[in-house]
C-alpha positions in Angstrom: -28.7 -48.8 54.9 -27.2 -50.9 52.2 -29.3 -52.8 49.6 -28.3 -55.6 47.2 -30.3 -57.0 44.4 -30.1 -60.3 42.5 -32.3 -59.6 39.5 -34.5 -62.3 38.0 -38.2 -63.2 37.8 -37.8 -63.9 41.6 -35.5 -61.0 42.6 -33.7 -61.5 45.8 -32.8 -58.6 48.0 -30.8 -58.1 51.2 -30.5 -55.1 53.5 -28.2 -54.1 56.3 -26.5 -51.2 58.0 -22.9 -50.9 57.0 -21.1 -53.1 59.5 -17.7 -54.0 60.8 -18.7 -56.6 63.4 -21.6 -59.0 63.4 -24.1 -57.9 60.8 -27.9 -57.7 61.1 -29.0 -58.7 57.6 -32.5 -59.0 56.4 -33.3 -60.8 53.2 -36.4 -61.2 51.0 -37.5 -61.7 47.5 -40.2 -60.6 45.0 -41.7 -63.1 42.6 -43.0 -61.5 39.4 -46.3 -63.1 38.3 -46.5 -64.7 34.9 -47.2 -62.4 32.1 -45.5 -60.3 29.5 -41.9 -59.3 30.1 -42.8 -55.6 30.5 -45.5 -56.4 33.1 -43.1 -58.5 35.1 -40.4 -55.8 35.0 -42.8 -53.1 36.1 -44.0 -55.3 38.9 -40.5 -55.7 40.2 -39.8 -52.0 39.8 -42.9 -51.2 41.9 -41.8 -53.6 44.6 -38.4 -51.8 44.7 -40.1 -48.4 45.0 -42.1 -49.7 47.9 -38.9 -50.8 49.6 -37.1 -47.5 48.9 -40.0 -45.6 50.5 -39.9 -47.9 53.6 -36.1 -47.9 54.2 -33.4 -45.2 54.1 -31.1 -46.7 51.5 -27.7 -45.0 51.2 -26.1 -47.3 48.6 -27.0 -50.3 46.5 -25.4 -53.1 44.5 -27.1 -55.0 41.7 -25.8 -58.1 39.9 -25.2 -57.7 36.2 -27.1 -60.5 34.4 -24.8 -63.2 33.0 -25.2 -64.0 29.3 -27.4 -67.0 29.0 -25.8 -69.8 26.8 -27.6 -70.6 23.6 -30.4 -73.1 24.0 -31.6 -75.4 21.4 -34.7 -74.3 19.6 -37.9 -75.7 21.1 -41.2 -76.3 19.5 -44.2 -75.0 21.5 -47.9 -75.4 20.9 -49.6 -72.0 21.3 -53.3 -71.3 21.5 -54.5 -67.8 20.8 -58.0 -66.6 19.9 -59.2 -70.1 19.6 -56.5 -71.1 17.0 -53.7 -73.5 17.8 -50.3 -73.1 16.1 -46.9 -74.5 16.6 -44.0 -72.1 17.1 -40.2 -72.5 17.3 -38.7 -70.4 20.0 -35.1 -69.7 21.1 -35.5 -70.0 24.9 -32.2 -68.4 25.9 -32.8 -65.2 23.8 -36.2 -64.7 25.5 -34.6 -65.4 28.9 -31.8 -62.9 28.2 -34.2 -60.2 27.1 -36.3 -60.7 30.2 -33.3 -60.5 32.5 -31.9 -57.4 30.8 -35.3 -55.7 31.0 -35.6 -56.5 34.8 -32.0 -55.3 35.3 -32.6 -52.0 33.5 -35.9 -51.3 35.3 -34.2 -51.9 38.7 -31.2 -49.7 37.8 -33.4 -46.9 36.5 -35.5 -47.0 39.7 -32.5 -46.7 41.9 -31.2 -43.7 39.7 -34.6 -42.1 39.8 -34.5 -42.1 43.6 -30.9 -40.9 43.5 -29.5 -44.0 45.3 -25.8 -44.5 44.4 -25.5 -48.0 43.0 -22.8 -50.3 41.7 -23.3 -52.9 39.1 -21.2 -56.0 40.0 -20.3 -59.0 37.9 -21.1 -62.4 39.1 -17.4 -63.5 39.2 -16.4 -60.4 41.1 -18.8 -60.7 44.0 -18.3 -64.5 44.2 -14.6 -64.1 44.4 -14.9 -61.5 47.2 -17.6 -63.3 49.2 -16.8 -67.0 48.5 -13.1 -66.8 47.7 -13.6 -68.1 44.1 -15.3 -66.4 41.2 -15.6 -69.5 39.1 -18.0 -71.4 41.3 -21.0 -72.8 39.3 -24.4 -71.2 40.0 -26.0 -74.0 42.0 -22.9 -74.4 44.2 -22.6 -70.7 44.7 -26.2 -70.5 46.0 -25.5 -73.3 48.5 -22.3 -71.7 49.7 -24.0 -68.3 50.1 -26.8 -69.9 52.1 -24.3 -71.7 54.4 -22.2 -68.6 54.9 -25.3 -66.5 55.8 -26.6 -69.2 58.1 -23.2 -69.3 59.9 -23.8 -65.5 60.5 -27.2 -66.2 61.9 -29.1 -65.1 58.8 -31.6 -67.5 57.5 -32.8 -67.2 53.9 -36.0 -68.6 52.3 -34.6 -69.3 48.9 -31.5 -69.2 46.7 -32.2 -65.7 45.3 -32.2 -64.3 48.8 -28.9 -66.2 49.5 -27.2 -64.7 46.4 -28.5 -61.2 47.3 -26.9 -61.8 50.7 -23.6 -62.7 49.0 -23.8 -59.5 46.9 -24.5 -57.5 50.1 -21.3 -58.9 51.7 -19.4 -57.7 48.6 -21.0 -54.2 48.9 -20.2 -53.9 52.6 -16.6 -55.0 52.0 -16.2 -52.1 49.5 -18.3 -49.5 51.4 -15.3 -47.6 52.9 -13.7 -47.2 49.5 -17.0 -46.1 47.9 -17.4 -43.4 50.7 -13.8 -42.1 50.1 -14.5 -41.9 46.3 -17.7 -40.0 47.0 -15.8 -37.5 49.2 -13.2 -37.0 46.5 -15.8 -36.3 43.9 -17.6 -33.9 46.2 -14.4 -31.9 46.9 -13.6 -31.8 43.2 -17.0 -30.4 42.3 
């Protein structure tokens, strides 16, 4: 069974058997509850472990988080221990750290269960699946959703749609990955 992951605080995933004809794809997502970054990352890691125990995953693909463009500093009012203070935060740095943490936890979990996985860049899977790697995020999500629906796969949200797009990339490369595995096994 193939697995693809679109890591974020609402991580989308998609599953299917390697296919050549009409695929049977299942999609879902896990939404990390609010809290500290490490708590959210661990939550998503536990959800992945649960899925790995339920399914026989043979290969996975995970999207590499894009660099988040710098955001203007924002002023937030924070209350802690009954005291109120005003803090300046750099939103994009916090977002990038959270995405990188989630990505690393998911990659480590796959490695711990000895699931071969491929990290794929956004432009690479979008070019393969949608024919153009430079499609903006919102448009890409809409196109993935339409493509999956044309295949009879209905997704609940945009994260599931992008996970489905990544899965189509993984399936398109599965034969090559198997050949590479066989060459490595013979060389060992």
